[in-house]
N, C-alpha and C positions, 0 to 999 in steps of 0.2 A: 157721737163722740164729743165731746166740750173740748176748748184750748185750755180749760185749768191746769196749773202744774202744781202736784200733789206736795205737801210739806212734807218734808222727811218722819215726822210721827204721824202724819194724817193715813186713815188707813182708808183704803175703797169701802163704800159703801154699799152701791148700787150691784143688782148681780151679775151683772155685764161687765161691771169694772172688775169684778171678783174673776168672773169666767176669763177676761182678759190676763190677769194676773197670774192664774193658775197657768193659763195655756202658753204663756211667756215663760213664767216655771219651767214647764213643762219641757220646753224645747229649751231651755238653757239647762236645765239638767241633761237632757239627751244632748246638748252640745260637749257638756262638760265632757261626760261619759265617751266620745267619739275622741276629745281631743286625748282624756287621758288613756283610751285605747290607743292612738295612735303615737302617742309619746311612748308608750311600753313597746310598741312594733319598733319604732325607731331607737331606742334602747338597745333592744335585743338585737336589732341589726347590725347597732355599731359595736355593740359589744361582740359580735358573731367578728365583723370586722377587722375590730381589733387583736382580735385570738389568732385570726386569718395574718395577720401583719405581723403580730408579735411570732407566730411557728414559723413564718418565711425567714423574720429575722434571724432567728435561735437557728434556720437550717444555715442561714447565710453564715452567720457567725462561727458555725461547725466548720464550714468548707472554708472561710478563711483561714481559719486556726490548723485544719488538714494543710492548707496549700502552706502557711507559715512554718508548720515543725516540717514540713517535705522540703520547704526551699532553707530553713535553718541544717537540716540534715544535710543536704547536699552542699550547702556553700562548709559547714564542718567538713564535711567530707571532701570538698576542694581543699581545703585549706591545709588539712593532714597529706594531701597529695602533696600540694606546695612544699609542705616544710620536709617530707620526704628525699621528693625530686631535688631541693635546697641541698639538705645535709649530703646526699650523693654528689651531687655535680657542686659543691664548694669547694671541696678541696680540691678539686680541679682548677676551679675558677680561680682561687689561690695562686695555683703553681704557677697558672696561664699568666696571671696578672705580676705573679714575680720572674718568669722568665721573659715578660715584654719589657717589665721595668729593669732586670737585671741581668740583659743577655750576654753581655759582657763577662760578668760572673759564669754564668752557665756557662759556656763558650770554652772560657780557661778550666773549670772543673770537668768539663767532657773531656777538653786533651790531657789533661792531669791522670784521669782515669784511663784514659786509652793508652798513655805513655807507660802508668804504672800496670796495667794487663798485659803489655808488649815485654816490659822487663819479667815479669813473673813466667809468662810463657818464654821466655828463653832462658831464663834460669830452669825452668823444668825441662827442658830439653839438654840443658848440659848435664843434668843431675842424672837424666836417663835417656839418653842418646838410642834411636831408633838403630 
């Protein structure tokens, strides 16, 4: 082989040059086929991986939604229980707060009621002696 470089429009003229070009073209075609096959395999593997990731993501998302719904239900139930508890305990709290704040008034009312009850009992005893 010579050290000549062919210009783009020059064609090989000798049978050896033609054979070398055919061998190189054949090898390049084979290489191209192998590359395309490998790219197809890689694309298929990537597609399978992404499908697997998507399925796993969907499963996680469903699990998180399920947990979220359960948590919402639990919090809603706790909130309702707190409201019910506060509704039951609220009047007692308000009465206790009023008694704490107005204990003198409460004591006077208690004494007046006790005196009134005593007077009623005495009056009933005078009307209905035993």
